[in-house]
N, C-alpha and C positions, 0 to 999 in steps of 0.2 A: 550424340556419341557416347557419353558416359554410361548410358543404360547398359550396354553390353558388358563393360568391365564390372558393373555393379552386379549383374546377373551371374557372372563368373565367380566373383567373390562370394556371393550368397551360396552358389553350388559348392565351392570348396569348403566353406564354413559348415554347411550342412553335412557334407560327407565326413569331415573331421569330427564334428560333434556326434554323428551317428556311430562312428568308429569308437570313440572314447566311451560313450554311453553303453555301447554293446559289450565292452569289456566288463563294466561294472554289473550289467544285467546278467551276464554269464556267471559272474561270481555269486551274485545274489541267487540265481536259479540253482546253482550247485549247493549253496547253503540251505535253501529250502528243501531240497531233495534229501540230502544225506544227514543233515543236522535236525531238521524239524519234521521229517517224514511226509512232506508234501509231494504231490505228483511231479511238479516241475513241468516246464514247457516241453521238454523233449518227450517225456512220457505222455503228456497230454496230447501233443501232436501225433504221437504214435496211436493213441486211442481214437483220434479222429482220422487215422489213416493217411496223414500227411507226411509223416516222417518215421523212420525206423527208430523205435524206442530202445533205450539202453537196458530196460528191464521189462517186466510183464506190463502190457498195455491195457489189461482189463481193469478198469477203474470202477469204484463204487460211486454211489450218488453223491456223497460228501466230497470225494476226491474230484469228481467232475466239477462240482461247484467251485472248489478251491482252484482248479485249473482255469476255469473261466475267469475268476477273480484275478488270478495272477496274470493271465493274458491281457485282461483289461487294463490293469495297473501298468504293466510294461508298455502297452500301446499308448496309454495316456502320457507316460514319461517321454516316449519318443515324439509324440505329438507336441508336448509342451516344449521339448528341445527345439523342434522345427519352428514352432511359433516364436520362440525367443530369438532365434536367428533371423527370422523374417522381420521382426519389429525392431531389430537393432542393426539395420542396414548401414548405419554410420560407422560401425566397428570395422577396422581393417583386419586383414589376415594377421598382421603382426600383433594386434591387440589379442586375438584369440590364441596365437601362439604363446604369448606371454601368460595368458590365463592358464593354458594347459601345463606350462612349465611350473606355475605355482601349484597346481594340483599334484604334479609328480613330486615336487619338493615337499609338499605337506605329507604325502604318503611315506617318503623317505625319512622325514623328520619324525613322524610317528613311530616308524619301525626302529629308528635309532634310539629314541627314548625308551621304547618298550624293551629292547634287549639290554639296555643299560640297567633299567630298574629290575627286570626279571633276572638278569645275571647276578646282580648283587644279592637280591633277596633269596634266590635259589641256592646260591653258594653258602649263604649264612645258614639256611635251613639244613643243607647237606652237611655242613661242618658240625652243627649241633647234633644231628642224627648220628654221625659217625662217632663222635665223642661221647654219646650217651646223655647229652644235656637236654635233649628235646622234651622228655617228660617233665623235668623240672621247670622248664620255661613255659610250656603250653599245656601241661597235664597229660595223663596217660591216654585219654581218648583222642585228643588232637595229635598227639605224638604218633599214634597208630595211623590216623587218617592222613597225616602229612607224609607217611611212607607209601601212600597210594598215589599213583601218578594222576589218576582222574580227579582226585580231591585237590591235590596241589595245583593242577592245571586250572580247575574250575574256580577255586576260591583264592588262589594266589596270583596265578599268571594272568588270567582274564581281567581281573580288576586292575592290575598294573598296566595292561594294555589300554584300558579305558583312560587311566590317568595319563598315560603317554600321549593319547590323542588330544587330551586337553592341554597338556603342556606344549605340544607342537603348535597349537593355535596361537599361543602367545609368545613362544620362543622361536623366532624366525631364523636363527642361525643354524647351520648344519655342523654338527660336532664330530665330523670325521677325524679331525686332527686329534681331538681329545680321545676319541675311541681308539685310535692308533696308540696313543700314549698309555691308555688303560691296558691294552693288549700287551704292550711291552712290560708294563708294571706287573701284570699277572704272570707273565713268563718269567720275569725276574724273581718273583716270589717263589715260583717252583724251584728255581736254581738255588735260591737262598736257603729254602727249608730242606732241600734235598741234600745239599753238600755241606751245610753247616749244622743243621739240626737233625739230619737223617729222618726227615718227616715228609711224606708225600701221600696225598689221597687222590682218588679218581676224579673228584669234583674239580680239582685244581686244573687238571688238563682239559676237562669238559668246559670250563669257563673260557680258556684260551681259544678253543675251537669254536665255541658259541659266538664269541665276539669277532673272531677273525672271519668266519664265514659271513657274518653280517656286514663287516667292513667291505669285503670283496664284492658282495652282491648288491648291497644298498647304495654303494657309491657309484654304480654304473650309470644311473640316469643323471646324477649330478656331473659326472665326468663328460657325458654326452652333451650337456648344456654348454660346457666350456671347451668342447672339441678336444678333449684331452685323451681320448682313446688312441691306442697305437694305430697308425695308418701307414701303409706301405705306399709312399708317394712316388710311384714310378711315372705316372702320367698326371695325377691330380694336381701337383704343384704348379704345373705349367698351364693349367686350365684358366680361362677367364672367370670372373665372378659368376657369370651366368652358366658357364660350363660346369663349375663346381656345384652350383645350385641344382642343376639338372642331375648331376651324379648323385647328390645327396637325396633328391627326390626319389629316383628310381632305386637307389640302394635301400632306402627306408621301406619303400613299397614292396620290393621283391625279396629282400633279405631280412630287414629288421622286424617289421610287423608280422610276417609269417613265422618267424622264430618265436616271438612272444606268444602268438596264438597256438603254436604247436606245443609249447611248454604247458600252457593252460589247459589245452584240450587233452593232450596225452596224460597229463598228471591228474586230471580231475574228471575224466569221462566216466568213471565208475567207482564203486565203493572200494574196490581193492586196488585202485590205481596208486601210483607212487607218491602222490601228494595227499590225496583223501585218506588212504589207509593209515599212515602214521598219525594224522591229525585226529581221526575219529577214535583211534585206540589209545591216544596219548602215549605213543611209543617211547620207551626209554632204552638206554644202553644196557648191555648185559651186566655191567657192574651195578649192582642194586644200590650201592651207597654213592653213586655219582650224582650229578645234577639231572633233574627230570626235564630236560629241555630238548631232547633229540627230536621229538615230534614237531617242535617249533622250527627246527632247521629245515624241515620239509616245506613249511610255510614260507621260508625265505624265497623259494622259487616263485611263489605267488606274488610276493612284494616285488621281486626283480622283474618278472614278466609284465605286471601291471604298470609299474612306474616307467619301465622302458617303452611300453606301448603308448602310454600317454605322451612321453617325451619325444618318441618318434613322430607322433602326430603333430606336435608343436614344431618339430624340425621340418616336417614336410610343408606346413603352412608358411613358415619363415622363409624357406627356400623358394617356394612358389612366388612369394612376394618379391624376393630378390630377382628371380628369373624374369618376372613381368616388368620390373622397373627398367627404365631406359638406361643404356650404357653410360658410364660416367666418363669415359675418355675415348679418344680417337682410335687408340689401338684396339680396344674392345670392339668398336663399331666396325673396323676393318675385319676383325676376326669373325 
């Protein structure tokens, strides 16, 4: 008798792993296409006549080879994921749900540390540039280069993102409370300098928006873990645990995951899409002496959609486990 539940568990685990891996493969495919000039799977499939390509599907010999290599690597990743699930049959759905929650938490931790480090560094650079201190600190050449968004993004922001990824590996706490405190402090600094010293610059308001947008979007997956999102409990409150689990499963499948994929696809389906375009051009605000972080705020949507997709997958597995568990009381059995 236990063979059937084990097969069902394996099916659910495979489906969940395929969904999570597909999100990251989609992001890698987008990165290879628009950042590294590779054909990508969509264009390669268009060349093979299997899919409508987003751009020209006539590929050269080198591009065809790159397409086959990328397809092979992606296929190997999916096969390795399936093999890993098959050889770890002892893992429960709750174990995989906890793993995906850790992945979502790591993504959010990395994003939190990234905007913290980048916000402070970019604010200091913008302050020195506004006040004319940049040449004295970095020299005329680098003062000019730091006034270019592509240079600042490549040589200041990207290394700080890598540092944030390393910090997030060792610092497991989520610093949303501290980020909220920093937002209040940054806003208080604006009030203090404006009304007491009659001093205000564009980068001060940019810092508040940069951190506040991150707080709003990055905390969504964390809030989902703790069931802290606003819920209109007209019927849900009176459901049994299995009824709540079923509601969460279908809600995640029909509303949550499609929303995440819609954000990723609509925002990254082409070079001029709403996410790719600012990231590729290192877009900045019209105020030339503000912070050069506007393009990163488009990337917030990627972090939001990715972390939420992973966390929705964890939620689905957790609720499937709850739904399949036996009722815990007589009232639920009767229901």
